[in-house]
C-alpha positions as a Python dict, from the first residue, in 0.01 Angstrom:
ca = {
    (1, 'M'): (0, 0, 0),
    (2, 'R'): (128, 346, -86),
    (3, 'I'): (35, 593, 189),
    (4, 'G'): (74, 968, 162),
    (5, 'I'): (87, 1166, 486),
    (6, 'I'): (58, 1545, 504),
    (7, 'S'): (199, 1680, 829),
    (8, 'T'): (473, 1871, 999),
    (9, 'Y'): (778, 1649, 1046),
    (10, 'P'): (1112, 1637, 1236),
    (11, 'P'): (1352, 1801, 1282),
    (12, 'I'): (1070, 2054, 1327),
    (13, 'E'): (997, 2046, 1701),
    (14, 'C'): (630, 1971, 1736),
    (15, 'G'): (427, 1693, 1893),
    (16, 'I'): (248, 1628, 1564),
    (17, 'A'): (584, 1599, 1387),
    (18, 'T'): (704, 1337, 1634),
    (19, 'Y'): (371, 1153, 1611),
    (20, 'T'): (397, 1141, 1231),
    (21, 'Q'): (752, 1010, 1245),
    (22, 'Y'): (658, 720, 1473),
    (23, 'L'): (342, 637, 1278),
    (24, 'S'): (520, 640, 941),
    (25, 'D'): (805, 427, 1076),
    (26, 'A'): (556, 172, 1211),
    (27, 'L'): (368, 162, 879),
    (28, 'R'): (692, 104, 689),
    (29, 'Q'): (790, -177, 922),
    (30, 'Q'): (472, -351, 806),
    (31, 'Q'): (590, -340, 444),
    (32, 'N'): (408, -26, 326),
    (33, 'D'): (538, 255, 108),
    (34, 'V'): (502, 583, 298),
    (35, 'Y'): (562, 935, 168),
    (36, 'I'): (537, 1251, 377),
    (37, 'V'): (464, 1593, 230),
    (38, 'S'): (562, 1833, 505),
    (39, 'H'): (609, 2192, 608),
    (40, 'L'): (940, 2350, 510),
    (41, 'G'): (1203, 2225, 754),
    (42, 'G'): (1097, 1862, 759),
    (43, 'S'): (1349, 1613, 629),
    (44, 'G'): (1415, 1240, 609),
    (45, 'P'): (1366, 939, 383),
    (46, 'Q'): (1074, 1000, 142),
    (47, 'V'): (994, 1333, 309),
    (48, 'F'): (913, 1620, 73),
    (49, 'P'): (901, 1968, 234),
    (50, 'A'): (658, 2160, 12),
    (51, 'F'): (480, 2441, 197),
    (52, 'D'): (503, 2674, 493),
    (53, 'Y'): (257, 2753, 768),
    (54, 'E'): (128, 3083, 630),
    (55, 'D'): (153, 3022, 254),
    (56, 'G'): (-146, 3166, 75),
    (57, 'D'): (-132, 2875, -170),
    (58, 'L'): (-61, 2612, 95),
    (59, 'A'): (-332, 2375, -29),
    (60, 'D'): (-214, 2390, -391),
    (61, 'K'): (150, 2332, -298),
    (62, 'A'): (75, 2032, -78),
    (63, 'F'): (-165, 1880, -330),
    (64, 'R'): (67, 1923, -631),
    (65, 'V'): (354, 1743, -460),
    (66, 'M'): (144, 1466, -308),
    (67, 'V'): (-57, 1382, -620),
    (68, 'R'): (264, 1316, -814),
    (69, 'L'): (346, 1041, -565),
    (70, 'T'): (24, 856, -666),
    (71, 'P'): (-84, 751, -315),
    (72, 'D'): (-356, 492, -259),
    (73, 'V'): (-476, 697, 37),
    (74, 'V'): (-383, 1036, 187),
    (75, 'H'): (-368, 1084, 562),
    (76, 'I'): (-373, 1442, 694),
    (77, 'Q'): (-249, 1511, 1046),
    (78, 'H'): (-461, 1806, 1155),
    (79, 'E'): (-388, 2069, 1415),
    (80, 'F'): (-536, 2419, 1401),
    (81, 'G'): (-198, 2590, 1383),
    (82, 'L'): (-60, 2385, 1094),
    (83, 'F'): (-262, 2495, 792),
    (84, 'G'): (-245, 2871, 763),
    (85, 'K'): (-453, 3162, 884),
    (86, 'H'): (-809, 3158, 1017),
    (87, 'F'): (-744, 2852, 1235),
    (88, 'G'): (-588, 2659, 946),
    (89, 'I'): (-868, 2697, 696),
    (90, 'A'): (-640, 2591, 408),
    (91, 'V'): (-690, 2228, 511),
    (92, 'I'): (-1041, 2244, 358),
    (93, 'P'): (-945, 2318, -5),
    (94, 'L'): (-661, 2068, 38),
    (95, 'I'): (-904, 1789, 125),
    (96, 'M'): (-1140, 1898, -152),
    (97, 'Q'): (-867, 1871, -417),
    (98, 'F'): (-800, 1510, -321),
    (99, 'R'): (-1171, 1441, -321),
    (100, 'M'): (-1203, 1583, -675),
    (101, 'A'): (-908, 1367, -782),
    (102, 'G'): (-1075, 1055, -644),
    (103, 'I'): (-805, 992, -381),
    (104, 'P'): (-948, 883, -42),
    (105, 'V'): (-860, 1105, 254),
    (106, 'V'): (-829, 1011, 620),
    (107, 'T'): (-786, 1301, 865),
    (108, 'T'): (-669, 1276, 1224),
    (109, 'L'): (-805, 1550, 1449),
    (110, 'H'): (-539, 1592, 1715),
    (111, 'T'): (-740, 1857, 1900),
    (112, 'V'): (-1108, 1820, 1986),
    (113, 'Y'): (-1226, 1989, 2304),
    (114, 'R'): (-1549, 1903, 2486),
    (115, 'E'): (-1667, 2259, 2426),
    (116, 'I'): (-1612, 2335, 2058),
    (117, 'S'): (-1568, 2704, 1975),
    (118, 'R'): (-1745, 2853, 1673),
    (119, 'E'): (-1419, 2881, 1479),
    (120, 'H'): (-1317, 2523, 1553),
    (121, 'R'): (-1665, 2402, 1463),
    (122, 'V'): (-1645, 2557, 1114),
    (123, 'I'): (-1318, 2375, 1043),
    (124, 'I'): (-1415, 2044, 1205),
    (125, 'E'): (-1751, 2024, 1027),
    (126, 'S'): (-1584, 2079, 690),
    (127, 'I'): (-1316, 1820, 762),
    (128, 'C'): (-1572, 1560, 868),
    (129, 'A'): (-1798, 1635, 572),
    (130, 'N'): (-1523, 1591, 313),
    (131, 'S'): (-1288, 1329, 458),
    (132, 'D'): (-1362, 960, 403),
    (133, 'R'): (-1276, 883, 766),
    (134, 'V'): (-1181, 1093, 1068),
    (135, 'I'): (-960, 964, 1349),
    (136, 'V'): (-959, 1090, 1709),
    (137, 'H'): (-759, 957, 2002),
    (138, 'E'): (-996, 972, 2300),
    (139, 'P'): (-1341, 819, 2367),
    (140, 'Y'): (-1487, 1151, 2481),
    (141, 'Q'): (-1386, 1302, 2145),
    (142, 'V'): (-1595, 1043, 1961),
    (143, 'Q'): (-1892, 1133, 2180),
    (144, 'T'): (-1831, 1507, 2147),
    (145, 'L'): (-1837, 1487, 1769),
    (146, 'A'): (-2145, 1263, 1777),
    (147, 'N'): (-2320, 1530, 1985),
    (148, 'N'): (-2216, 1816, 1759),
    (149, 'L'): (-2224, 1680, 1404),
    (150, 'A'): (-2493, 1550, 1172),
    (151, 'A'): (-2519, 1173, 1186),
    (152, 'A'): (-2369, 1119, 840),
    (153, 'M'): (-2054, 1304, 944),
    (154, 'A'): (-2032, 1157, 1295),
    (155, 'D'): (-2050, 806, 1149),
    (156, 'K'): (-1712, 864, 982),
    (157, 'V'): (-1539, 920, 1318),
    (158, 'V'): (-1334, 635, 1464),
    (159, 'R'): (-1106, 617, 1765),
    (160, 'I'): (-748, 502, 1729),
    (161, 'P'): (-545, 573, 2043),
    (162, 'H'): (-225, 777, 2047),
    (163, 'G'): (63, 535, 1992),
    (164, 'A'): (354, 477, 2227),
    (165, 'R'): (697, 323, 2185),
    (166, 'L'): (818, -10, 2320),
    (167, 'V'): (1142, 112, 2482),
    (168, 'E'): (1355, 62, 2790),
    (169, 'P'): (1451, 350, 3025),
    (170, 'V'): (1788, 510, 2958),
    (171, 'P'): (2042, 369, 3210),
    (172, 'N'): (2213, 609, 3451),
    (173, 'A'): (1986, 887, 3329),
    (174, 'K'): (2030, 1110, 3636),
    (175, 'K'): (2407, 1088, 3612),
    (176, 'R'): (2404, 1161, 3238),
    (177, 'L'): (2208, 1481, 3299),
    (178, 'G'): (2413, 1592, 3598),
    (179, 'L'): (2120, 1551, 3837),
    (180, 'P'): (2175, 1430, 4196),
    (181, 'E'): (2153, 1052, 4185),
    (182, 'D'): (2037, 1016, 4545),
    (183, 'R'): (1733, 1243, 4507),
    (184, 'K'): (1372, 1184, 4401),
    (185, 'I'): (1304, 1362, 4073),
    (186, 'I'): (971, 1534, 4009),
    (187, 'L'): (942, 1633, 3642),
    (188, 'I'): (741, 1886, 3442),
    (189, 'I'): (829, 1884, 3072),
    (190, 'G'): (706, 2037, 2749),
    (191, 'Y'): (654, 2368, 2576),
    (192, 'F'): (602, 2662, 2810),
    (193, 'R'): (246, 2790, 2762),
    (194, 'P'): (-28, 2897, 3006),
    (195, 'S'): (-247, 2593, 2940),
    (196, 'K'): (27, 2369, 3082),
    (197, 'N'): (-22, 2529, 3427),
    (198, 'F'): (338, 2454, 3527),
    (199, 'E'): (332, 2734, 3783),
    (200, 'L'): (109, 2516, 4002),
    (201, 'V'): (397, 2272, 4052),
    (202, 'V'): (638, 2552, 4145),
    (203, 'D'): (381, 2684, 4395),
    (204, 'I'): (330, 2348, 4570),
    (205, 'F'): (695, 2239, 4561),
    (206, 'P'): (779, 2383, 4908),
    (207, 'Q'): (496, 2177, 5060),
    (208, 'I'): (631, 1865, 4891),
    (209, 'V'): (986, 1930, 5015),
    (210, 'R'): (869, 1972, 5374),
    (211, 'R'): (721, 1622, 5360),
    (212, 'C'): (985, 1472, 5130),
    (213, 'P'): (1317, 1660, 5180),
    (214, 'E'): (1496, 1453, 4917),
    (215, 'A'): (1265, 1578, 4640),
    (216, 'V'): (1406, 1772, 4346),
    (217, 'L'): (1199, 1950, 4081),
    (218, 'V'): (1317, 1940, 3719),
    (219, 'V'): (1162, 2187, 3475),
    (220, 'A'): (1245, 2087, 3117),
    (221, 'G'): (1122, 2274, 2814),
    (222, 'K'): (1126, 2583, 2599),
    (223, 'T'): (900, 2827, 2423),
    (224, 'R'): (792, 2744, 2070),
    (225, 'G'): (936, 3022, 1857),
    (226, 'T'): (838, 3355, 2008),
    (227, 'E'): (504, 3251, 2154),
    (228, 'H'): (433, 3265, 2528),
    (229, 'K'): (761, 3427, 2629),
    (230, 'A'): (574, 3632, 2888),
    (231, 'Y'): (450, 3310, 3046),
    (232, 'R'): (800, 3161, 3043),
    (233, 'N'): (935, 3472, 3218),
    (234, 'Y'): (653, 3454, 3472),
    (235, 'L'): (733, 3088, 3542),
    (236, 'F'): (1107, 3150, 3577),
    (237, 'D'): (1042, 3443, 3809),
    (238, 'K'): (839, 3214, 4034),
    (239, 'I'): (1127, 2966, 4038),
    (240, 'A'): (1377, 3241, 4122),
    (241, 'R'): (1163, 3347, 4420),
    (242, 'S'): (1097, 2994, 4551),
    (243, 'E'): (1230, 2930, 4901),
    (244, 'F'): (1358, 2595, 4770),
    (245, 'K'): (1503, 2723, 4443),
    (246, 'D'): (1828, 2538, 4517),
    (247, 'Q'): (1633, 2214, 4468),
    (248, 'I'): (1493, 2319, 4131),
    (249, 'Y'): (1680, 2237, 3810),
    (250, 'I'): (1592, 2391, 3472),
    (251, 'I'): (1682, 2204, 3155),
    (252, 'R'): (1662, 2441, 2860),
    (253, 'G'): (1753, 2435, 2493),
    (254, 'Q'): (1682, 2182, 2222),
    (255, 'L'): (1540, 1850, 2338),
    (256, 'P'): (1613, 1597, 2062),
    (257, 'Q'): (1461, 1254, 2118),
    (258, 'D'): (1762, 1103, 2295),
    (259, 'I'): (1781, 1391, 2544),
    (260, 'F'): (1404, 1389, 2590),
    (261, 'D'): (1413, 1016, 2660),
    (262, 'T'): (1695, 1062, 2912),
    (263, 'I'): (1501, 1331, 3097),
    (264, 'I'): (1189, 1113, 3121),
    (265, 'S'): (1402, 818, 3232),
    (266, 'A'): (1558, 1026, 3511),
    (267, 'S'): (1221, 1111, 3667),
    (268, 'D'): (1045, 935, 3953),
    (269, 'V'): (712, 1114, 3905),
    (270, 'V'): (586, 1324, 3614),
    (271, 'I'): (326, 1595, 3680),
    (272, 'L'): (86, 1702, 3403),
    (273, 'P'): (-122, 1979, 3563),
    (274, 'Y'): (-281, 2098, 3238),
    (275, 'N'): (-575, 2341, 3243),
    (276, 'I'): (-678, 2235, 2893),
    (277, 'S'): (-604, 1902, 2733),
    (278, 'S'): (-740, 1735, 2423),
    (279, 'Q'): (-486, 1450, 2446),
    (280, 'S'): (-122, 1436, 2546),
    (281, 'G'): (180, 1304, 2362),
    (282, 'I'): (384, 1356, 2679),
    (283, 'L'): (153, 1116, 2860),
    (284, 'A'): (217, 850, 2594),
    (285, 'H'): (593, 894, 2644),
    (286, 'C'): (547, 851, 3020),
    (287, 'F'): (364, 525, 2956),
    (288, 'S'): (650, 403, 2735),
    (289, 'F'): (902, 453, 3013),
    (290, 'G'): (672, 329, 3288),
    (291, 'K'): (663, 659, 3475),
    (292, 'P'): (385, 721, 3730),
    (293, 'V'): (195, 1039, 3649),
    (294, 'V'): (3, 1293, 3854),
    (295, 'T'): (-242, 1489, 3640),
    (296, 'S'): (-529, 1734, 3640),
    (297, 'T'): (-886, 1615, 3599),
    (298, 'T'): (-931, 1727, 3239),
    (299, 'E'): (-1153, 1478, 3064),
    (300, 'A'): (-873, 1328, 2853),
    (301, 'M'): (-653, 1269, 3160),
    (302, 'R'): (-934, 1138, 3377),
    (303, 'Q'): (-1056, 889, 3117),
    (304, 'T'): (-708, 765, 3030),
    (305, 'L'): (-590, 716, 3388),
    (306, 'S'): (-918, 549, 3482),
    (307, 'E'): (-875, 307, 3192),
    (308, 'T'): (-506, 234, 3248),
    (309, 'G'): (-439, 260, 3622),
    (310, 'T'): (-117, 449, 3556),
    (311, 'G'): (-144, 754, 3779),
    (312, 'I'): (-344, 983, 4005),
    (313, 'T'): (-574, 1270, 3904),
    (314, 'C'): (-603, 1577, 4126),
    (315, 'D'): (-862, 1852, 4182),
    (316, 'S'): (-673, 2082, 4421),
    (317, 'H'): (-326, 2193, 4526),
    (318, 'A'): (-356, 1972, 4835),
    (319, 'D'): (-444, 1673, 4615),
    (320, 'Y'): (-131, 1728, 4406),
    (321, 'V'): (91, 1747, 4714),
    (322, 'D'): (-60, 1434, 4865),
    (323, 'A'): (-36, 1240, 4538),
    (324, 'V'): (327, 1330, 4468),
    (325, 'V'): (441, 1261, 4824),
    (326, 'K'): (258, 929, 4827),
    (327, 'L'): (425, 816, 4504),
    (328, 'L'): (768, 925, 4622),
    (329, 'H'): (731, 735, 4950),
    (330, 'D'): (526, 431, 4845),
    (331, 'R'): (755, 224, 4624),
    (332, 'Q'): (497, -52, 4587),
    (333, 'L'): (232, 186, 4453),
    (334, 'A'): (478, 357, 4219),
    (335, 'G'): (594, 18, 4094),
    (336, 'D'): (238, -100, 4030),
    (337, 'L'): (156, 214, 3830),
    (338, 'S'): (477, 173, 3632),
    (339, 'K'): (395, -189, 3553),
    (340, 'N'): (41, -94, 3447),
    (341, 'A'): (177, 171, 3212),
    (342, 'R'): (417, -61, 3035),
    (343, 'E'): (155, -335, 3008),
    (344, 'Y'): (-91, -86, 2858),
    (345, 'V'): (163, 10, 2593),
    (346, 'R'): (248, -350, 2511),
    (347, 'K'): (-111, -473, 2488),
    (348, 'Q'): (-304, -167, 2367),
    (349, 'I'): (-113, 126, 2219),
    (350, 'S'): (227, 18, 2091),
    (351, 'W'): (302, 169, 1751),
    (352, 'P'): (286, -169, 1571),
    (353, 'L'): (-69, -220, 1706),
    (354, 'V'): (-174, 136, 1623),
    (355, 'A'): (-27, 105, 1272),
    (356, 'R'): (-235, -208, 1208),
    (357, 'Q'): (-552, -20, 1302),
    (358, 'H'): (-458, 253, 1056),
    (359, 'L'): (-398, -1, 780),
    (360, 'E'): (-740, -156, 834),
    (361, 'L'): (-895, 190, 806),
    (362, 'Y'): (-698, 275, 492),
    (363, 'S'): (-806, -50, 329),
    (364, 'A'): (-1169, 27, 407),
    (365, 'V'): (-1161, 356, 212),
    (366, 'M'): (-936, 255, -80),
    (367, 'D'): (-1086, 243, -427),
    (368, 'I'): (-1068, -133, -489),
    (369, 'P'): (-1302, -255, -764),
    (370, 'R'): (-1578, -482, -634),
    (371, 'I'): (-1566, -751, -903),
    (372, 'E'): (-1595, -1127, -909),
    (373, 'S'): (-1226, -1195, -963),
    (374, 'N'): (-901, -1249, -782),
    (375, 'I'): (-720, -923, -703),
    (376, 'I'): (-360, -910, -587),
    (377, 'L'): (-233, -581, -442),
    (378, 'V'): (138, -515, -481),
    (379, 'D'): (351, -229, -350),
}
């Protein structure tokens, strides 16, 4: 099967880029031909950088390159910031051009909130109306779209969970990073933006240290381009004024996959205190490395942790403190959550399993003649 994917792609630093890399690798490992048409800056085997975020002719550029590769199916990785102005409205004429050419389109919606804004609704309705199938990652997203779309469009929506790698923790990770090896590491990691709510962890850290003096907080991340620098400065100012600032380490700069993996491996507990969450790639990485998580009660987090038994959700500052201290002190509980996480990856969301679900979906929308004869598909 020849699969065309339109998405951002590494070395561009973006969760969707990383997602696309792992999905395409898993599809290739199952003997499929995969081509990626990406934003400028993407590179790699069979990756064709063709358009930029704000190009006025983004749809035409992406279509012209992809159609020359003669894909059996096109898979668009959708995020509102990836396809131009007006919340990425260029994705609509892009899908329409493939539809006019008779090439089936599958679109993954990486962001679907329970409360859909008017602007998001315009884009989502058009995507669902014109794509052959639409993928979401979370059960609540399936229900949300069923509640907000006409039945004919909602029937196209299927859930395929966010994939995760089958990997082992990096050995001697604390030592490699220069972190104290005899301390308990609490980690917050990701792009600095207000929705991440990282300041909550800085605020409660003194309460954690008073109950667990060996605790250390690691803050790993960066701003994306120039966005949210005011928030980053606000967060760093809080750290500078913390009474336990000597027990806070900041890891800044580029976080290529090997460094990212080392940071996750060095942690004892990862906190995801997000105010808003559609789904979380960071959470999938935590599962891969068997790291217990403490999260907010956003619907995505609550549903996932309830299903997997991999962490603790929290409603208040006091809940966060209690949960983190409990996991740092209770080795049996932390070990059970770690085991649950790795079992969940192995049995439910490993990339090979997720790739197979994608292939089944692609096959269902491909234009294969329905005739009384033997048909052999070759790559």
